[in-house]
VOGU-3710 file (C-alpha; in Angstrom, 3 decimals, decimal comma):
1> msacgschls> 172,607/91,546/299,478  174,348/88,250/300,212  173,428/84,685/300,976  176,173/84,381/303,476  177,918/86,879/305,640  178,914/88,032/308,966  176,835/89,369/312,025  175,189/92,536/311,506  174,359/94,770/314,333  172,207/97,410/312,770
11> glrspdakgl> 169,281/98,917/314,645  170,868/98,493/318,104  170,828/100,640/321,387  173,291/100,992/324,250  176,163/99,002/323,004  177,967/97,411/325,818  181,160/95,414/325,166  180,965/93,821/328,512  177,315/93,019/328,038  176,128/90,459/330,263
21> lqnrtrtvai> 179,602/89,006/331,156  179,458/89,225/335,032  180,777/87,202/337,775  177,929/84,495/337,482  177,383/82,153/334,594  174,994/83,400/332,068  172,099/81,475/330,948  171,164/81,764/327,039  168,033/80,386/325,775  167,955/78,466/322,444
31> vgppnsgkst> 164,654/79,090/320,737  163,197/78,024/317,310  160,533/76,155/315,331  160,785/72,448/314,780  162,995/71,367/311,783  165,283/74,670/312,238  168,417/72,930/313,149  168,039/74,012/316,760  169,318/70,699/318,288  171,959/70,479/315,689
41> lfnrltglrq> 173,452/73,982/316,760  173,029/73,179/320,499  175,049/69,850/319,887  177,871/71,877/318,185  178,001/74,238/321,166  177,863/72,079/324,020  179,388/68,815/322,586  179,181/66,302/325,316  178,677/68,714/327,966  174,896/68,417/328,129
51> kvanfpgvtv> 172,038/66,628/329,836  168,376/66,346/329,572  166,081/67,477/332,326  162,516/68,408/333,255  161,373/71,819/333,937  160,232/72,087/337,709  156,610/71,119/338,088  156,049/69,985/334,675  156,921/67,184/332,465  158,208/69,239/329,530
61> ehrvgrakva> 161,861/68,159/328,910  164,587/70,578/327,977  168,293/69,975/327,307  170,901/72,134/329,243  174,644/72,457/328,074  177,670/74,505/328,874  179,405/76,020/325,987  183,090/77,603/326,336  183,002/81,031/324,694  186,411/82,182/325,960
71> edsevclvdl> 189,499/80,900/327,806  188,170/81,304/331,227  184,314/81,861/330,635  181,479/79,775/329,479  177,750/80,218/329,317  174,920/77,895/330,111  172,754/76,969/327,233  168,941/75,760/327,663  167,610/74,349/324,484  163,684/74,981/324,778
81> pgvyslsprs> 161,210/72,817/322,869  160,591/73,527/319,386  157,674/75,792/318,780  156,141/78,018/316,047  154,563/80,779/318,347  154,561/81,678/322,051  150,893/81,432/322,157  150,055/78,866/324,891  147,968/76,463/322,768  150,327/73,506/323,873
91> edervtrdvl> 152,452/72,771/326,922  155,445/73,210/324,729  154,402/76,709/323,835  153,278/77,578/327,261  156,722/76,445/328,914  158,717/78,209/326,245  156,775/81,577/326,816  157,062/81,246/330,657  160,778/80,566/330,648  161,519/83,667/328,423
101> agqmdgisrp> 159,228/85,679/330,463  160,733/84,609/333,810  157,505/83,198/334,891  158,835/79,488/335,250  159,283/78,511/338,794  162,726/77,470/339,819  164,332/79,097/336,669  165,466/82,685/336,398  164,818/84,653/333,340  167,544/84,111/330,470
111> davllildst> 170,071/86,812/330,016  169,911/86,414/326,192  168,223/84,459/323,407  169,568/82,612/320,410  166,638/82,539/317,942  167,394/79,859/315,315  165,514/80,239/312,072  165,371/78,219/308,772  166,892/80,418/306,013  165,432/78,231/303,400
121> nlsrhltlaa> 161,884/78,620/305,106  162,140/82,126/306,352  158,680/83,458/305,409  157,106/80,853/307,728  159,805/80,676/310,416  159,947/84,748/311,006  156,363/84,481/312,529  158,151/83,374/315,536  160,674/86,489/315,574  158,005/88,946/316,452
131> pvlslglptl> 156,744/87,731/319,887  160,485/86,674/320,866  161,853/89,927/320,076  159,002/91,807/321,766  160,106/90,425/325,110  163,174/92,932/325,116  165,940/90,257/325,738  169,119/90,614/324,080  168,601/88,246/320,932  170,854/86,893/318,157
141> vilnmadelr> 168,703/86,079/315,170  170,462/83,098/313,549  169,551/82,134/309,977  170,390/78,487/309,921  170,918/76,293/306,918  173,281/78,886/304,948  174,974/76,347/302,967  171,399/75,094/301,586  170,432/78,659/300,838  173,402/79,530/298,897
151> rregvvdtaa> 173,547/75,973/296,895  169,740/76,489/296,147  170,396/80,304/294,969  168,419/81,681/297,506  169,219/85,338/298,704  168,926/87,477/302,040  169,985/90,808/302,919  171,068/90,160/306,570  172,026/94,060/307,050  168,357/94,976/306,006
161> lahqlgapvt> 166,850/92,293/308,138  168,736/93,298/311,135  167,521/96,728/310,627  163,711/95,551/310,041  164,050/93,294/313,389  166,220/95,810/315,481  168,566/92,847/316,513  171,567/91,290/315,043  171,367/88,831/312,453  173,729/86,126/311,257
171> lvssiegegm> 173,767/83,352/308,586  175,027/80,013/309,721  175,332/76,470/308,980  175,176/74,348/312,071  176,053/71,147/310,197  178,942/72,747/308,312  180,191/74,930/311,260  179,873/78,014/308,938  179,463/81,445/310,505  179,840/80,026/314,247
181> qavyeflsga> 182,207/83,035/315,104  179,500/85,492/315,139  177,545/83,293/317,591  180,459/82,962/319,887  181,118/86,706/319,803  177,580/87,197/320,866  177,741/84,678/323,684  181,014/86,160/324,794  179,415/89,510/325,745  179,243/91,482/322,386
191> isvpapvdlp> 175,458/92,086/322,948  173,238/94,898/323,061  169,613/95,489/324,170  167,355/95,146/320,959  165,371/98,035/319,678  162,373/96,144/317,591  161,003/98,420/314,993  157,475/98,068/313,251  156,524/94,794/315,270  152,995/93,684/314,904
201> avydlpgcrk> 150,696/94,876/317,461  148,835/91,506/318,121  150,847/88,318/317,915  148,292/85,967/316,489  149,286/83,852/313,638  147,686/85,736/310,784  148,985/89,070/311,959  152,612/87,439/312,360  152,372/85,825/308,893  151,613/89,216/307,442
211> wagqvgrras> 154,440/91,014/309,217  156,660/88,231/308,446  155,928/88,573/304,535  156,602/92,290/304,583  159,886/91,978/306,567  161,148/89,299/304,080  160,220/91,573/301,122  162,090/94,471/302,765  165,063/92,249/303,411  165,181/91,295/299,684
221> yrppappvwt> 164,616/87,713/300,692  164,310/85,362/297,782  163,455/81,703/298,773  165,693/79,053/297,411  164,818/76,998/294,615  162,908/73,693/295,651  165,163/71,003/295,887  165,049/69,015/292,630  165,718/65,643/294,294  163,188/66,211/297,024
231> hrldavflhp> 160,353/66,338/294,375  161,627/63,435/292,600  162,138/61,241/295,697  158,780/62,326/297,316  157,088/61,230/293,951  158,055/57,815/294,855  158,197/57,613/298,641  154,729/59,365/298,945  153,310/57,357/296,279  149,807/55,791/297,438
241> lagplilaav> 151,142/52,313/296,503  154,548/52,288/296,277  155,181/54,582/299,325  153,793/51,956/302,049  155,573/49,012/300,120  158,846/51,099/300,528  158,289/51,782/304,133  157,663/48,003/304,789  160,887/47,241/302,884  162,856/49,895/305,068
251> vlvvfqgmft> 161,340/48,378/308,227  162,569/44,688/307,208  166,128/46,100/306,225  166,421/47,808/309,738  165,602/44,767/311,638  167,683/42,390/309,488  170,534/44,839/309,745  170,068/44,699/313,442  170,309/40,839/313,821  173,386/40,600/311,302
261> gakplmdgiq> 175,148/43,841/312,126  175,358/43,586/315,774  176,177/39,820/316,217  179,980/40,358/316,037  179,775/43,060/318,824  177,546/41,008/320,712  179,699/38,012/320,767  182,715/40,123/321,621  180,869/41,475/324,629  179,493/38,030/325,735
271> wavagsgswl> 183,146/36,604/325,594  184,260/39,474/327,598  181,678/38,992/330,277  182,070/35,381/330,348  185,844/35,571/330,420  186,199/38,261/333,186  183,389/36,183/335,378  185,469/33,113/334,875  188,525/34,900/335,985  186,811/36,464/338,879
281> artmpesair> 185,522/32,998/339,994  189,037/31,282/339,956  190,772/34,334/341,983  188,197/34,637/344,579  187,885/32,103/347,387  184,290/30,564/347,853  182,354/32,913/349,742  178,873/34,677/349,859  180,723/37,782/348,285  181,819/35,616/345,374
291> slliegvwdg> 178,552/34,189/344,897  176,679/37,648/344,815  179,403/39,034/342,508  179,436/36,053/340,054  176,006/34,736/340,212  174,029/38,068/340,977  176,065/40,995/339,164  177,956/39,157/336,418  175,308/36,750/335,151  172,456/39,259/335,944
301> vgsvivflpq> 173,792/42,562/334,633  176,007/40,771/331,903  172,960/38,948/330,525  171,628/42,451/329,449  174,841/44,323/328,567  175,307/41,920/325,780  172,322/43,479/323,913  173,677/47,105/324,020  175,191/46,568/320,288  171,834/45,681/318,846
311> illlflllgv> 169,969/48,671/320,582  172,700/51,200/319,525  172,467/49,760/315,810  168,734/50,312/315,975  169,054/53,848/316,857  171,767/54,356/314,448  169,477/53,223/311,528  166,701/55,246/312,833  168,897/58,224/313,336  169,904/57,964/309,695
321> ledsgylara> 166,142/57,613/308,515  165,151/60,870/310,768  168,150/63,141/310,041  167,898/62,148/306,110  164,255/63,402/306,219  162,473/60,237/305,462  160,756/59,660/308,818  158,641/62,827/308,080  157,486/61,166/305,010  156,687/57,999/306,919
331> aviadrtmar> 154,512/60,178/309,226  152,493/61,188/306,154  152,088/57,854/305,049  151,081/56,543/308,667  148,627/59,639/308,910  146,383/57,845/306,261  146,216/54,922/308,580  145,885/56,877/311,735  142,908/58,808/310,262  140,879/55,504/310,031
341> vglqgksfip> 140,917/55,179/313,898  140,191/58,530/314,607  143,577/59,909/315,576  145,144/63,138/314,260  148,573/63,157/312,498  150,126/64,818/315,621  149,873/61,583/317,346  152,361/60,147/314,952  155,420/61,706/316,547  154,727/60,412/320,184
351> llsayacavp> 153,939/56,975/318,807  157,080/56,972/316,949  159,100/58,049/319,662  157,597/55,124/321,732  159,750/52,867/319,765  162,737/54,256/321,947  160,677/54,461/325,309  157,194/54,957/326,361  158,087/57,532/328,846  159,160/60,299/326,578
361> avlatraien> 156,397/59,246/324,060  153,752/59,999/326,741  155,428/63,433/327,445  155,465/64,286/323,666  151,802/64,109/323,666  151,635/67,523/325,261  151,919/69,014/321,674  148,222/67,529/321,006  145,704/70,298/321,737  142,744/68,140/321,780
371> krdriatili> 142,399/66,566/325,225  140,735/63,313/324,013  143,105/62,924/321,248  145,955/63,323/323,740  144,544/60,746/326,349  143,973/58,179/323,451  147,450/58,674/322,327  148,876/58,209/325,867  146,807/55,061/326,286  148,050/53,310/323,163
381> apfmtcsarl> 151,640/54,479/323,267  153,033/51,653/325,482  151,800/49,215/322,907  154,678/50,513/320,582  157,791/48,129/320,810  160,075/50,131/322,803  163,887/49,398/323,009  163,517/47,592/326,530  161,558/44,734/324,856  164,275/44,186/322,378
391> pvytliiaaf> 166,492/42,110/324,701  163,478/39,829/325,595  162,549/39,438/321,947  166,283/38,705/320,806  166,842/36,238/323,570  163,510/34,130/323,023  163,820/34,365/319,130  167,616/33,293/319,082  166,886/30,586/321,422  163,963/28,833/319,700
401> lpdhpllgaf> 163,983/30,175/316,066  166,867/29,136/313,680  168,064/31,887/311,232  167,373/30,637/307,939  167,070/32,889/304,726  163,471/34,128/304,076  163,802/36,548/301,074  167,243/35,687/299,848  170,233/37,162/301,811  168,265/40,260/302,785
411> vgtraaalvg> 165,725/39,098/305,254  166,080/36,080/307,589  163,546/34,225/309,683  164,622/35,920/312,930  164,235/39,472/311,486  160,777/38,499/310,244  159,702/37,189/313,436  160,997/40,510/315,211  159,207/42,502/312,590  155,983/40,552/313,355
421> lyllgflaaf> 156,131/41,464/317,145  156,523/45,051/316,205  153,596/44,697/313,940  151,712/42,844/316,591  151,977/45,724/318,854  151,003/48,180/316,290  147,915/46,325/315,469  146,918/46,223/319,180  147,481/50,076/319,428  145,285/50,300/316,184
431> ftakllkssv> 142,253/48,529/317,260  142,643/49,911/320,874  142,576/53,490/319,428  139,594/52,472/317,074  137,736/51,238/320,416  138,625/54,417/322,444  137,859/56,773/319,566  134,501/55,409/318,836  133,402/55,169/322,440  134,701/57,133/325,608
441> lkseptpfll> 137,164/59,349/323,705  135,221/60,276/320,728  136,177/63,582/319,074  135,851/65,464/315,825  138,823/64,783/313,401  141,458/67,567/312,844  143,699/68,131/309,961  147,235/67,059/309,817  149,851/69,770/309,158  153,402/68,695/308,914
451> emppyrwptv> 156,427/70,615/307,721  158,558/68,286/305,860  162,308/69,065/305,713  164,113/68,398/302,334  166,245/65,458/302,057  169,611/65,868/303,796  172,684/63,746/304,381  172,791/62,855/308,125  175,898/64,032/309,978  178,242/61,830/311,923
461> rsiglrlldr> 178,411/64,248/314,941  174,648/64,455/315,300  174,083/60,644/314,944  177,256/60,056/317,152  175,968/62,116/320,190  172,714/60,601/319,902  173,915/57,177/320,117  176,291/58,158/323,079  173,226/59,441/324,911  171,424/56,372/324,134
471> akiflwragt> 174,268/54,315/325,526  174,587/56,321/328,766  170,751/55,745/329,272  171,167/51,907/328,836  174,126/51,529/330,837  172,739/53,805/333,713  169,809/51,526/333,903  172,199/48,475/333,950  174,126/49,963/336,658  171,056/50,971/338,814
481> villvavvlw> 167,963/49,323/338,307  169,065/46,067/336,698  172,045/45,798/339,111  169,591/46,455/342,159  166,992/43,794/340,854  169,894/41,389/340,331  171,386/41,845/343,991  167,801/41,677/345,571  167,094/38,417/343,720  170,335/36,942/344,725
491> glahlplvng> 169,430/37,806/348,312  166,023/36,292/347,984  167,367/33,062/346,315  169,545/32,530/349,359  167,136/32,880/352,071  165,956/31,370/354,500  169,207/29,834/355,457  168,930/26,085/356,314  171,755/25,018/358,716  173,643/28,034/357,964
501> qappieesli> 173,573/27,295/354,111  171,546/28,529/351,316  168,452/26,447/350,565  167,817/24,875/347,077  166,576/27,819/344,808  163,130/26,077/344,424  162,698/26,249/348,290  164,066/29,832/348,508  162,032/32,758/349,137  162,127/33,700/345,474
511> gtlgrtlepv> 161,458/30,177/344,615  158,500/30,134/346,995  157,015/33,424/345,378  157,406/31,931/341,947  155,824/28,493/342,493  152,894/30,463/344,480  152,248/32,426/341,033  153,045/29,253/338,854  149,380/27,984/338,762  148,117/31,376/337,407
521> irplgfnwki> 150,744/31,341/334,592  150,928/27,534/333,879  148,143/27,875/331,162  150,252/30,220/329,366  153,164/27,658/329,268  155,181/29,449/331,785  157,066/27,943/334,773  157,892/29,535/338,264  161,164/31,031/337,106  159,324/32,910/334,148
531> gvglisslaa> 156,820/34,169/336,826  159,657/35,616/338,925  160,807/37,300/335,823  157,404/38,697/335,238  157,371/40,389/338,466  160,825/41,566/338,379  160,190/42,952/334,786  157,722/45,654/336,400  160,884/47,615/337,274  161,790/47,676/333,512
541> revivstlgt> 161,071/45,362/331,067  164,484/44,012/330,201  165,068/43,201/333,818  163,398/39,545/332,901  166,736/38,918/331,158  168,799/39,658/334,022  166,425/37,896/336,207  166,634/34,729/334,211  170,420/35,105/334,008  170,560/35,327/337,773
551> iygmegeags> 168,295/32,306/338,444  170,053/30,104/335,819  173,479/31,445/336,940  172,859/29,929/340,315  172,019/26,548/338,612  175,340/26,724/336,815  173,909/27,921/333,401  176,057/31,063/332,798  176,219/33,200/329,771  173,766/34,326/327,280
561> qalaaalrad> 174,194/31,203/325,241  173,836/28,856/328,185  170,760/31,091/329,081  169,186/30,362/325,755  170,048/26,595/326,153  168,330/26,500/329,575  165,347/28,219/328,335  164,823/25,695/325,475  165,251/23,088/327,926  162,452/24,520/330,400
571> lslggavall> 160,019/26,056/328,109  157,973/24,495/325,323  157,707/26,373/321,905  154,170/27,226/322,840  155,407/28,920/326,051  158,002/30,834/324,121  155,521/32,309/321,831  153,290/33,118/324,745  156,152/34,894/326,414  156,734/37,016/323,283
581> vffafamqcf> 153,142/37,912/322,841  152,746/38,668/326,580  155,572/41,203/326,361  154,180/42,765/323,209  150,937/43,598/324,909  151,856/43,870/328,745  152,511/47,275/330,361  155,550/46,147/332,378  156,972/49,295/333,512  156,551/51,396/336,525
591> atiavvrret> 158,014/54,398/335,059  155,497/54,608/332,427  152,634/53,932/334,881  154,099/56,858/336,788  154,344/59,312/334,020  150,845/58,575/332,804  149,442/59,364/336,060  151,243/62,641/335,952  150,120/63,490/332,490  146,477/62,669/333,112
601> ggwkwpavqf> 146,132/63,920/336,565  145,289/60,833/338,513  145,173/56,936/338,819  141,946/56,560/336,553  143,520/56,401/333,317  146,804/54,324/334,373  144,559/51,908/336,278  142,445/51,297/333,313  145,507/51,063/330,915  147,279/48,576/333,100
611> aymgslayag> 144,230/46,411/333,703  143,327/46,449/329,975  146,991/45,817/328,693  147,541/42,978/331,360  144,283/41,400/330,479  144,998/41,576/326,830  148,499/40,229/327,524  147,240/37,203/329,365  144,404/36,305/327,000  146,911/36,687/323,981
621> afmanlivrw> 149,604/34,666/325,508  147,017/32,026/326,549  145,710/31,646/322,790  149,205/31,676/321,444  150,227/28,676/323,578  147,087/26,903/322,766  147,360/27,380/319,137  151,115/26,475/318,956  150,590/23,334/320,772  147,529/22,255/318,689
631> la> 149,686/22,901/315,524  152,503/20,939/317,077
//
């Protein structure tokens, strides 16, 4: 018996040293329950050689990467969604089952499987082993978190477990890199066809749980002692009164840290963008190309790039909270609130991911079995303040609100205003959910079951890869969508030509469009330039910043500081507050509309969603402008 050991090959048939190592690149699927460390292992094996994609014909995401297993060979790894079973109760489970069975269109059946199980929670996670092993694919069973198992005095006999499962078993710590040699040996071709023994006849959850318990006992599995600090911290973090207060304090610290911590890097990027733009302006002769490059690209795209440090700092702090295990506790605290509006706890994870982007949040609702709960979650997800709104919020708040201490040195007025906007979006989602679940989407409540991981120290590698992925997404949008909009706006601002010259911007095509829209938005305190920004932001919310940067850049106001000063001159305080409220409520994103249509199977719900959120945004902005003007 051991708490750590090498790969055991007991119970195998047809040993073949060459295994699946053929001329073509082999595909290995990574399967495991949520919170088993599956993604950490995938990141360790693939490093930066990975990407996110959708399966053909469905909206379920998976990650694909390449792992080098020998000097001249590598394998393709497919990180499948985390599941507890292969029974198709949710979209995740159906897709995972179809991929492993070779029934997914456009994807061949995997050559082998890495089955990741949490060694500290083996009694529960072993239930997935039975249906996976029954598929007959060469499978390596990886018992992850070996370091925790050993530290907390847990024991498992890997040789006995391999004999019970009829598949090789190895103990690994994907965080520490412990035991990875056995994984590379398996991937390089030292594999065999499994010969499962004593698998349950029916793969329902009760049958698998009973079987898993028997297998664990025969493998002398002794679960590790509960982590002392987990119980002590949970007594505080999950306290009915202290828990919500601590969560509120954590949120305040996160947003204050975003404003103060990112400022030096933002100033540096702003200096680089402004300096490079000035240098180009001096070195290039006066021409349409110079105007396009400086006024369109540099002033448009550069005005958005400056917010990259702030967005990355937000994801850094959220990553620390998630990897440490605290966000799972936040889900428990939030469940008490969500139950009051008729939503189940499974809605929390999609809504939480919506703070990054509404598109993956809508996709994440596929784990919700109840159709009405799923649609309700889809409809309220865009109210969560996504990272695309952050450049808009930061620009307006920094332009109109001085940063003064509010709660000593810990929280300032700007951070408090940002928290208020996040809270505003949450309240809109809360009341919308209450409205939906008490009328057209009413359904019976379901219990919330969540497997809470122990508290852990986040790893630099895991968080670093996450930040790199987020930076790539942000820069890709800046280099494609935002760049395209900036170039189109520049073109519309220079047409129609008058005597061979560009017209004044107010008389250009873009100015005419903005002035046509202005009577509709004037009650909100907006001018025609804001109107143009609202139209362009349908491509992506943050595009309004580049739009205003392009427009004001043509008027000689280049740079984010100059843009803030121009907004203060053009907008009243009521109009600025109204713009913040409008973006808190409006569904300014074509990508979200498209994915809602795909997930709901038609245009009915996205049309209702767009009209409802647009009406709420207009009414909220109108009231905000009216109230601020009255107070002023």
